[in-house]
C-alpha positions as CSV (number, residue, x, y, z in Angstrom):
1,D,0.0,0.0,0.0
2,L,1.6,3.3,-1.1
3,R,0.1,5.2,1.8
4,R,1.8,2.9,4.3
5,T,5.3,3.6,2.9
6,L,4.9,7.4,2.5
7,P,6.8,9.2,5.3
8,L,5.7,11.9,7.7
9,V,8.4,14.5,7.2
10,V,9.1,16.6,10.3
11,I,11.5,19.5,10.2
12,L,13.0,20.6,13.5
13,G,15.3,23.4,14.4
14,A,15.7,26.6,16.4
15,T,14.2,29.8,15.1
16,G,16.3,31.2,12.3
17,T,17.6,27.9,10.9
18,G,15.4,28.1,7.8
19,K,12.8,25.5,8.6
20,S,10.1,27.2,6.6
21,T,12.4,27.7,3.6
22,L,13.3,24.0,3.5
23,A,9.7,22.9,3.9
24,L,8.7,25.1,0.9
25,Q,11.5,23.7,-1.2
26,L,10.7,20.1,-0.3
27,G,7.0,20.7,-0.7
28,Q,7.5,22.1,-4.2
29,R,9.7,19.3,-5.4
30,L,7.7,16.4,-3.8
31,G,4.2,17.8,-4.4
32,S,3.7,17.8,-0.6
33,E,1.5,19.8,1.7
34,I,2.8,21.7,4.8
35,V,1.3,21.4,8.3
36,S,2.4,24.2,10.6
37,A,3.1,23.3,14.2
38,D,3.4,26.7,15.7
39,S,1.2,27.8,18.6
40,M,1.3,31.5,17.5
41,Q,0.6,31.0,13.8
42,V,-2.8,29.3,14.5
43,Y,-4.2,32.8,15.2
44,E,-5.7,35.1,12.7
45,G,-3.8,38.4,12.0
46,L,-0.4,39.4,13.5
47,D,1.3,37.9,10.5
48,I,4.6,39.9,10.8
49,I,5.2,39.3,14.5
50,T,4.4,35.5,14.2
51,N,6.6,35.3,11.0
52,K,3.9,33.5,8.9
53,V,4.7,32.5,5.4
54,S,3.4,35.0,2.8
55,A,0.3,34.5,0.7
56,Q,2.6,34.0,-2.3
57,E,4.5,31.2,-0.6
58,Q,1.2,29.6,0.4
59,K,0.3,29.5,-3.3
60,I,3.5,27.6,-4.1
61,C,2.6,24.9,-1.6
62,Q,-0.6,24.2,0.3
63,H,-0.3,25.1,4.0
64,H,-2.5,24.0,6.9
65,M,-3.0,25.0,10.5
66,I,-2.4,28.7,9.9
67,S,-4.7,31.7,10.8
68,F,-7.9,29.9,11.8
69,V,-8.3,30.8,15.5
70,D,-9.7,34.1,16.8
71,P,-6.8,35.8,18.7
72,L,-9.1,36.4,21.6
73,V,-9.7,32.7,22.1
74,T,-7.6,32.0,25.2
75,S,-8.6,28.3,25.6
76,Y,-7.0,26.8,22.4
77,T,-4.8,24.0,23.6
78,M,-2.4,21.4,22.4
79,V,-5.2,18.8,22.4
80,D,-7.3,21.0,20.1
81,F,-4.3,21.3,17.8
82,R,-3.5,17.6,17.9
83,N,-7.1,16.6,17.0
84,K,-7.4,18.9,14.0
85,A,-3.8,18.5,12.7
86,T,-4.0,14.7,12.9
87,A,-7.1,14.7,10.8
88,V,-5.3,17.0,8.3
89,I,-2.3,14.7,8.1
90,E,-4.5,11.6,7.6
91,D,-6.4,13.4,4.8
92,I,-3.0,14.3,3.1
93,F,-1.9,10.7,3.3
94,A,-5.3,9.6,1.9
95,R,-4.6,11.7,-1.2
96,D,-1.3,9.9,-1.6
97,K,0.7,13.0,-0.7
98,I,3.5,13.5,1.8
99,P,2.7,15.8,4.8
100,I,5.6,18.0,6.0
101,V,5.3,19.2,9.6
102,V,7.3,22.3,10.4
103,G,7.2,24.6,13.4
104,G,8.8,25.5,16.7
105,T,6.2,24.5,19.2
106,N,7.7,21.3,20.7
107,C,4.6,19.9,22.4
108,Y,2.6,20.3,19.2
109,I,5.1,18.3,17.3
110,E,5.2,15.6,20.0
111,S,1.5,15.3,19.9
112,L,1.7,14.4,16.2
113,L,4.5,11.9,16.5
114,W,3.3,9.8,19.4
115,K,0.0,8.4,20.6
116,V,-0.5,9.8,24.0
117,L,-3.4,8.2,25.9
118,V,-3.5,10.8,28.8
119,S,-6.0,13.4,27.7
120,T,-7.9,15.0,30.6
121,K,-10.2,17.0,28.3
122,P,-13.4,15.1,27.5
123,Q,-14.6,16.1,24.1
124,E,-17.8,17.5,25.3
125,L,-16.2,19.8,27.9
126,A,-14.9,23.3,27.2
127,T,-11.1,23.4,27.1
128,E,-11.1,26.5,29.3
129,K,-12.4,24.6,32.2
130,V,-9.5,22.1,32.0
131,V,-6.8,24.8,31.7
132,D,-8.3,26.8,34.6
133,R,-8.3,23.7,36.9
134,K,-4.6,23.2,36.5
135,A,-4.0,26.9,37.1
136,E,-6.2,26.8,40.2
137,L,-4.2,23.9,41.6
138,E,-0.9,25.7,41.0
139,K,-2.0,28.6,43.1
140,E,-2.3,26.3,46.2
141,D,0.5,25.6,48.6
142,G,3.1,23.2,47.1
143,H,3.5,21.2,50.3
144,I,-0.3,20.6,50.5
145,L,-0.5,19.6,46.8
146,Y,2.4,17.1,47.1
147,K,0.8,15.6,50.2
148,R,-2.5,15.2,48.4
149,L,-0.8,13.6,45.4
150,S,1.0,11.2,47.8
151,Q,-2.4,10.0,49.1
152,V,-4.1,9.5,45.8
153,D,-1.1,8.5,43.6
154,P,1.9,7.5,45.8
155,E,3.7,6.0,42.8
156,M,3.6,9.3,40.8
157,A,4.4,11.3,43.9
158,S,7.6,9.2,44.4
159,K,8.8,10.2,40.9
160,L,8.2,13.9,41.3
161,H,10.2,16.5,43.2
162,P,8.0,17.9,46.0
163,H,8.8,21.4,44.8
164,D,7.8,20.8,41.1
165,K,4.4,22.3,41.5
166,R,3.6,22.3,37.8
167,K,4.0,18.5,37.4
168,V,2.4,17.8,40.8
169,A,-0.7,19.9,39.7
170,R,-0.8,18.1,36.4
171,S,-0.9,14.7,38.0
172,L,-3.6,15.8,40.4
173,Q,-5.6,17.3,37.5
174,V,-5.5,13.9,35.7
175,F,-6.8,12.1,38.8
176,E,-9.5,14.7,39.6
177,E,-10.9,14.8,36.0
178,T,-10.8,11.1,35.2
179,G,-10.9,9.3,38.5
180,I,-7.8,7.3,37.4
181,S,-4.3,8.0,38.7
182,H,-1.7,9.5,36.4
183,S,0.6,6.6,37.0
184,E,-2.1,4.1,36.0
185,F,-2.6,6.1,32.8
186,L,1.1,5.9,32.0
187,H,1.1,2.1,32.7
188,R,-1.7,1.6,30.2
189,Q,0.2,3.8,27.7
190,H,3.5,1.9,28.0
191,S,1.7,-1.5,27.8
192,E,0.4,-0.6,24.4
193,E,2.1,-2.5,21.6
194,G,5.0,-0.4,20.1
195,S,5.4,1.8,23.1
196,G,8.9,3.2,23.8
197,P,10.7,5.4,26.3
198,L,8.9,8.6,25.2
199,G,5.4,7.3,25.8
200,G,2.9,5.6,23.6
201,P,3.5,4.0,20.1
202,L,4.3,6.2,17.1
203,K,1.1,7.7,15.6
204,F,2.4,7.4,12.0
205,P,4.7,4.4,11.1
206,N,7.3,6.1,8.9
207,P,8.5,9.4,10.5
208,C,11.4,11.1,8.7
209,I,13.0,13.7,11.1
210,L,15.2,16.4,9.8
211,W,17.0,18.7,12.3
212,L,18.5,22.0,11.1
213,H,21.3,23.3,13.3
214,A,23.8,26.1,13.2
215,D,26.4,27.8,15.3
216,Q,24.7,29.8,18.1
217,T,26.6,33.0,17.2
218,V,25.3,32.7,13.6
219,L,21.7,32.2,14.9
220,D,21.9,35.2,17.2
221,E,22.9,37.4,14.4
222,R,20.1,36.1,12.2
223,L,17.5,36.6,15.0
224,D,18.6,40.2,15.4
225,R,18.3,40.8,11.7
226,R,14.9,39.1,11.7
227,V,13.5,41.4,14.4
228,D,14.9,44.4,12.6
229,D,13.3,43.2,9.3
230,M,10.0,42.8,11.2
231,L,10.1,46.4,12.4
232,A,10.9,47.6,8.9
233,A,8.0,45.5,7.5
234,G,5.5,47.3,9.8
235,L,5.5,45.3,13.0
236,L,4.7,48.3,15.2
237,E,1.7,49.3,13.0
238,E,0.5,45.7,13.1
239,V,0.5,45.5,16.9
240,R,-0.8,49.0,17.2
241,D,-3.8,48.1,15.0
242,F,-4.4,45.0,17.1
243,H,-4.3,47.1,20.2
244,R,-6.9,49.5,18.7
245,R,-9.3,46.8,17.6
246,Y,-9.4,45.0,21.0
247,N,-9.7,46.7,24.3
248,Q,-6.6,46.9,26.5
249,K,-8.0,44.8,29.3
250,I,-8.5,41.8,27.0
251,V,-5.1,42.3,25.5
252,S,-3.4,42.4,28.9
253,E,-5.2,39.2,30.0
254,N,-4.9,37.3,26.8
255,S,-2.9,34.1,27.3
256,Q,-1.1,34.5,24.0
257,D,2.1,36.4,24.7
258,Y,3.2,37.8,21.4
259,Q,1.6,41.2,22.0
260,H,2.7,41.4,25.6
261,K,6.2,42.4,24.5
262,F,4.9,45.8,23.3
263,H,1.9,46.2,25.7
264,E,3.7,48.7,28.0
265,Y,4.8,50.8,25.1
266,L,1.4,50.8,23.5
267,I,-0.7,51.8,26.5
268,T,1.7,54.7,27.3
269,E,2.1,55.9,23.7
270,G,1.5,59.7,23.6
271,K,1.2,59.8,27.4
272,C,4.8,59.9,28.4
273,T,8.1,61.6,27.4
274,P,9.7,60.6,24.0
275,E,12.7,59.2,26.0
276,T,10.4,56.9,28.1
277,S,8.5,55.8,25.0
278,T,11.8,55.0,23.2
279,Q,13.0,53.0,26.3
280,L,9.8,51.0,26.4
281,L,10.0,50.3,22.7
282,K,13.6,49.1,23.0
283,K,12.5,46.9,25.9
284,G,9.8,45.3,23.8
285,V,12.2,44.7,20.9
286,E,14.7,43.1,23.2
287,A,12.0,40.9,24.8
288,L,11.0,39.8,21.3
289,K,14.5,38.8,20.5
290,Q,14.9,36.9,23.7
291,R,11.7,35.0,22.9
292,Y,13.7,33.0,20.4
293,A,15.5,31.1,23.2
294,R,17.7,28.1,22.9
295,K,15.2,25.7,24.3
296,Q,14.3,24.1,20.9
297,N,17.8,22.6,20.5
298,R,17.8,21.3,24.1
299,W,14.4,19.7,23.4
300,V,15.7,17.9,20.3
301,K,18.7,16.6,22.3
302,N,16.7,15.5,25.3
303,R,13.7,14.0,23.5
304,F,15.4,12.3,20.6
305,L,19.1,12.1,20.7
306,S,19.7,11.1,24.4
307,R,16.8,8.5,24.5
308,P,17.8,5.1,23.1
309,G,14.9,2.9,22.4
310,P,12.8,1.1,19.7
311,N,10.3,3.9,19.4
312,V,12.5,7.0,19.1
313,P,12.8,7.9,15.4
314,S,16.2,8.6,14.0
315,V,17.1,12.2,13.5
316,Y,19.1,13.4,10.5
317,G,21.1,16.5,11.1
318,L,21.7,19.3,8.5
319,E,24.2,22.0,9.1
320,V,22.8,25.4,8.1
321,S,25.4,27.9,9.3
322,D,26.6,28.8,5.8
323,V,23.6,29.8,3.7
324,S,25.8,30.1,0.6
325,K,26.1,26.3,0.7
326,W,22.4,25.7,1.3
327,E,21.9,23.8,-2.0
328,E,24.6,21.2,-1.4
329,S,24.6,21.2,2.5
330,V,20.9,21.3,3.2
331,L,18.4,20.9,0.3
332,E,20.1,18.1,-1.7
333,P,20.9,15.9,1.4
334,A,17.3,16.5,2.7
335,L,15.9,15.4,-0.6
336,D,18.1,12.3,-0.6
337,I,17.0,11.3,2.9
338,V,13.3,11.8,2.2
339,Q,13.6,9.9,-1.1
340,S,15.2,7.0,0.8
341,F,12.2,6.9,3.2
342,I,9.8,7.0,0.2
343,Q,11.6,4.0,-1.4
344,G,11.7,2.1,1.9
345,H,15.4,1.8,2.5
346,Q,18.0,3.2,4.9
347,P,19.4,6.7,3.9
348,A,23.1,6.9,3.1
349,A,23.3,9.7,5.7
350,T,24.1,8.6,9.3
351,P,21.5,9.7,11.9
352,I,22.7,11.7,14.8
353,R,23.0,10.0,18.2
354,M,24.4,11.5,21.3
355,P,26.5,9.2,23.5
356,S,24.4,8.1,26.4
357,N,25.2,6.1,29.5
358,E,22.9,3.0,29.4
359,T,23.4,2.4,33.1
360,E,22.5,5.9,34.2
361,N,19.3,6.1,36.2
362,K,17.6,9.4,35.5
363,R,14.9,8.8,38.2
364,S,17.1,7.7,41.1
365,Y,15.9,9.6,44.2
366,R,18.4,10.6,47.0
367,M,18.2,12.7,50.1
368,C,21.3,14.7,51.0
369,D,21.3,14.9,54.8
370,L,24.0,17.6,54.9
371,C,22.2,20.0,52.6
372,D,18.6,18.8,53.4
373,R,17.8,18.5,49.7
374,I,16.2,15.8,47.5
375,I,18.2,15.1,44.4
376,I,16.7,13.2,41.4
377,G,18.9,11.5,38.8
378,D,22.4,10.0,38.9
379,R,24.0,12.8,36.9
380,E,22.4,15.5,39.2
381,W,23.6,13.6,42.3
382,A,27.2,13.4,40.9
383,A,27.1,17.2,40.2
384,H,25.6,17.9,43.7
385,I,28.3,16.1,45.7
386,K,30.9,18.1,43.8
387,S,29.1,21.4,44.3
388,K,30.7,24.2,46.5
389,S,27.8,24.3,48.9
390,H,27.9,20.6,49.5
391,L,31.7,20.4,49.9
392,H,31.6,23.4,52.3
393,R,29.0,21.6,54.5
394,L,31.0,18.4,54.3
395,K,34.2,20.1,55.4
396,K,32.3,21.8,58.3
397,R,30.8,18.4,59.4
398,K,34.2,16.7,59.3
399,R,35.7,19.5,61.4
400,L,32.9,19.3,64.0
401,D,33.2,15.5,64.1
402,S,36.9,15.7,64.5
403,E,36.5,18.3,67.4
404,A,33.9,16.0,69.0
405,A,36.2,13.0,68.7
406,S,39.1,14.9,70.3
407,T,37.0,16.1,73.2
408,F,35.7,12.6,73.7
409,E,39.2,11.1,73.7
410,S,40.6,13.7,76.1
411,Q,37.7,13.1,78.5
412,S,38.2,9.3,78.3
413,N,41.9,9.6,79.1
414,S,41.4,11.9,82.1
415,P,41.5,10.0,85.4
416,D,39.7,12.9,87.2
417,C,36.7,12.8,84.9
418,V,33.9,10.3,84.9
419,V,32.7,10.0,81.4
420,E,29.2,8.9,80.8
421,L,29.3,7.0,77.6
422,K,26.4,7.6,75.4
423,E,25.5,6.1,72.0
424,K,27.2,8.5,69.6
425,E,25.2,9.5,66.5
426,A,27.0,8.3,63.4
427,P,28.5,11.1,61.3
428,G,26.2,12.1,58.5
429,Q,26.9,10.4,55.2
430,Q,27.3,12.4,52.0
431,G,23.8,11.3,51.1
432,Q,21.3,8.5,51.6
433,E,19.8,6.8,48.6
434,L,16.1,6.5,49.4
435,K,15.2,4.6,46.2
436,S,17.7,3.3,43.7
437,S,15.1,3.1,40.9
438,I,11.7,4.5,40.3
């Protein structure tokens, strides 16, 4: 069956690596359709600040999941995206075409790659209710939340740090809205045929993952130029118009953050000194540049390259630092890789794999008596016992133990002193492993 062999092409990479450019070029040559996985581009308007592909580029290649949600809708979630985008991808496959997923919203991409059984949003309920419940939980005292989770789902509580309020709240949300513990959900997910270390089985059987990467200094320069180009293209007029059309209260409370960068500048425009206005504008521009953080590359490394397992798709790296070599370094290798997937054989290119320690336990759970801290993960524990704060406390403890031993010895050797021997408390260990594996 042709549809079974066609790959789902996914283009990953930090902002500024040229994901959209490669998607357009591949789409044009392969007769594919592009599915955007960007949480900002789903909204209507604000085309410049969200860096949407132009109308002309959309004519070159059919795009999906762009500009179809009202910007004032604050309850649009990853689950909404997943349901609609999955149907779009299935439709593209049904027409014997290759879908190309491209975008920078990591959880959106994950939702299209793996089947995730944990979904707390029943279809008949409004999303807003679900989102608000987690937010409500996060406002509560972290200690009380963790204690509650320990009672209803001790297995999940043992895997989470007591101070990780976001994850604790998420697990409580799952239990409250479904009546089933989060850990039980995950057991069901992992027991499904084809499950791997990242969760449920792959949603589509033949994923082709391309990762565009470049030197960070090159990316930083590109991002600066991109924001400057946005300003030249009318970014301020765009957000100013958005601000005019919607009242300021709604804008300030809107969960989408792209206009927040310039909110302070817009509400004081014409009401403050030119110097203050310029400072606020500069602040907004810098905030927009910082929005393009380095998290995307860390996500690729953590979710794909460092996780060996049967259900983690191979990732093929493409170096994009030198745009003058785009044709030979990026486009041609990408086409070769995708063609190999279409034909059903292994690409000549070698997938990227980070060296990983198979014996490393990322969920080991230790209590450091000296520092009164819980440390999760072998690597984190190794780093902790070498840290300055831990070594300082260790040195102090050894000095106190030595002084106590000297005092005890001098008292024991004194004929004039009757020493009452008491059971001496053992010197504190560097750490006590509570659970070796969770």
